C-alpha positions as YAML, in Angstrom:
chain: A
units: angstrom
residues:
- id: 1
  name: MET
  ca: [0.26, -0.27, -0.05]
- id: 2
  name: ASN
  ca: [1.32, 3.67, -0.87]
- id: 3
  name: GLN
  ca: [1.96, 5.71, 2.33]
- id: 4
  name: PRO
  ca: [-0.02, 8.91, 2.11]
- id: 5
  name: ASN
  ca: [1.64, 12.34, 2.10]
- id: 6
  name: LYS
  ca: [2.61, 13.43, 5.79]
- id: 7
  name: ASN
  ca: [0.51, 16.20, 5.25]
- id: 8
  name: VAL
  ca: [-2.82, 13.92, 4.78]
- id: 9
  name: VAL
  ca: [-5.04, 13.20, 8.23]
- id: 10
  name: ARG
  ca: [-6.83, 9.93, 7.81]
- id: 11
  name: VAL
  ca: [-10.05, 10.37, 9.23]
- id: 12
  name: LEU
  ca: [-13.07, 7.35, 9.99]
- id: 13
  name: HIS
  ca: [-16.26, 8.43, 10.03]
- id: 14
  name: VAL
  ca: [-18.75, 6.33, 12.03]
- id: 15
  name: SER
  ca: [-22.76, 7.16, 12.69]
- id: 16
  name: ASP
  ca: [-25.87, 5.34, 14.35]
- id: 17
  name: LEU
  ca: [-24.00, 2.54, 15.47]
- id: 18
  name: HIS
  ca: [-26.96, 2.13, 17.85]
- id: 19
  name: LEU
  ca: [-25.06, -0.87, 19.99]
- id: 20
  name: GLY
  ca: [-23.83, -2.75, 16.72]
- id: 21
  name: GLU
  ca: [-21.55, -4.92, 18.65]
- id: 22
  name: HIS
  ca: [-19.86, -6.23, 15.34]
- id: 23
  name: ALA
  ca: [-19.02, -2.50, 14.32]
- id: 24
  name: TRP
  ca: [-16.72, -2.36, 16.85]
- id: 25
  name: ASP
  ca: [-14.53, -5.21, 15.24]
- id: 26
  name: ILE
  ca: [-14.52, -3.84, 12.06]
- id: 27
  name: ILE
  ca: [-13.70, 0.34, 13.58]
- id: 28
  name: GLU
  ca: [-10.64, -1.47, 15.27]
- id: 29
  name: SER
  ca: [-9.53, -3.75, 11.94]
- id: 30
  name: VAL
  ca: [-10.09, -0.46, 9.65]
- id: 31
  name: THR
  ca: [-8.30, 2.10, 12.26]
- id: 32
  name: ARG
  ca: [-5.11, -0.25, 12.30]
- id: 33
  name: GLN
  ca: [-5.09, -1.74, 8.57]
- id: 34
  name: TYR
  ca: [-5.25, 2.17, 7.15]
- id: 35
  name: SER
  ca: [-3.82, 4.05, 10.16]
- id: 36
  name: VAL
  ca: [-6.37, 6.03, 10.80]
- id: 37
  name: ASP
  ca: [-5.25, 9.45, 12.58]
- id: 38
  name: MET
  ca: [-8.74, 10.00, 14.27]
- id: 39
  name: ILE
  ca: [-12.11, 8.72, 14.37]
- id: 40
  name: VAL
  ca: [-15.37, 11.04, 14.46]
- id: 41
  name: ASP
  ca: [-18.34, 9.19, 15.62]
- id: 42
  name: SER
  ca: [-21.57, 11.42, 14.87]
- id: 43
  name: GLY
  ca: [-23.75, 10.24, 17.26]
- id: 44
  name: ASP
  ca: [-26.46, 7.64, 17.92]
- id: 45
  name: THR
  ca: [-23.76, 5.32, 19.26]
- id: 46
  name: THR
  ca: [-26.54, 3.93, 21.57]
- id: 47
  name: ASP
  ca: [-30.44, 3.21, 21.20]
- id: 48
  name: HIS
  ca: [-32.23, 4.88, 24.28]
- id: 49
  name: GLY
  ca: [-28.82, 6.50, 26.42]
- id: 50
  name: LEU
  ca: [-29.05, 4.44, 29.42]
- id: 51
  name: ALA
  ca: [-26.29, 3.84, 31.55]
- id: 52
  name: ALA
  ca: [-26.20, 0.13, 30.98]
- id: 53
  name: GLU
  ca: [-25.65, 0.47, 27.66]
- id: 54
  name: ASN
  ca: [-22.45, 2.09, 28.16]
- id: 55
  name: TYR
  ca: [-20.94, -1.23, 28.23]
- id: 56
  name: PHE
  ca: [-19.52, -0.31, 24.56]
- id: 57
  name: LEU
  ca: [-17.16, 2.22, 25.78]
- id: 58
  name: GLN
  ca: [-14.79, -0.14, 27.15]
- id: 59
  name: ARG
  ca: [-13.62, -0.19, 23.13]
- id: 60
  name: ILE
  ca: [-12.78, 2.76, 22.11]
- id: 61
  name: PRO
  ca: [-9.37, 3.78, 24.56]
- id: 62
  name: GLY
  ca: [-7.99, 0.61, 22.81]
- id: 63
  name: LEU
  ca: [-8.32, 2.24, 19.43]
- id: 64
  name: ARG
  ca: [-5.67, 4.58, 20.34]
- id: 65
  name: VAL
  ca: [-6.51, 7.37, 18.18]
- id: 66
  name: PRO
  ca: [-8.48, 10.62, 19.23]
- id: 67
  name: TYR
  ca: [-12.08, 9.93, 19.16]
- id: 68
  name: ILE
  ca: [-14.41, 12.50, 18.39]
- id: 69
  name: TRP
  ca: [-17.87, 11.96, 19.07]
- id: 70
  name: VAL
  ca: [-21.31, 13.99, 19.16]
- id: 71
  name: ARG
  ca: [-24.15, 13.27, 21.22]
- id: 72
  name: GLY
  ca: [-26.98, 12.06, 18.59]
- id: 73
  name: ASN
  ca: [-30.70, 11.94, 19.37]
- id: 74
  name: HIS
  ca: [-30.58, 8.41, 20.68]
- id: 75
  name: ASP
  ca: [-27.74, 9.39, 22.84]
- id: 76
  name: SER
  ca: [-27.94, 10.88, 26.04]
- id: 77
  name: VAL
  ca: [-26.46, 13.08, 28.72]
- id: 78
  name: VAL
  ca: [-25.68, 9.99, 30.84]
- id: 79
  name: THR
  ca: [-23.68, 8.70, 27.79]
- id: 80
  name: GLU
  ca: [-22.12, 12.02, 26.97]
- id: 81
  name: GLU
  ca: [-20.67, 12.60, 30.61]
- id: 82
  name: ALA
  ca: [-19.14, 8.53, 30.55]
- id: 83
  name: MET
  ca: [-17.43, 9.74, 26.96]
- id: 84
  name: ARG
  ca: [-16.00, 12.51, 28.86]
- id: 85
  name: LYS
  ca: [-14.02, 10.50, 31.04]
- id: 86
  name: LEU
  ca: [-12.14, 8.37, 28.34]
- id: 87
  name: PRO
  ca: [-9.07, 9.36, 28.01]
- id: 88
  name: ASN
  ca: [-9.05, 9.80, 24.18]
- id: 89
  name: VAL
  ca: [-12.57, 11.07, 23.70]
...
């Protein structure tokens, strides 16, 4: 694979994951395979924004890239507070 110019920033955009457990393996694979510099998640990561749904958060620090997250209409302040506690979000 050709390496990009050093001025290139690789961004992976994800959205509407709705607790899709399978999505995290794909996100991790794409992040590593394409040397993604950052991930932008435009929300709806959960279905109802309940604290119990925040179990997915444990996968984000392991991605080891900045994770920019915007709360969607299916997410909640509870989810937002949990995301704020993660080191790379």
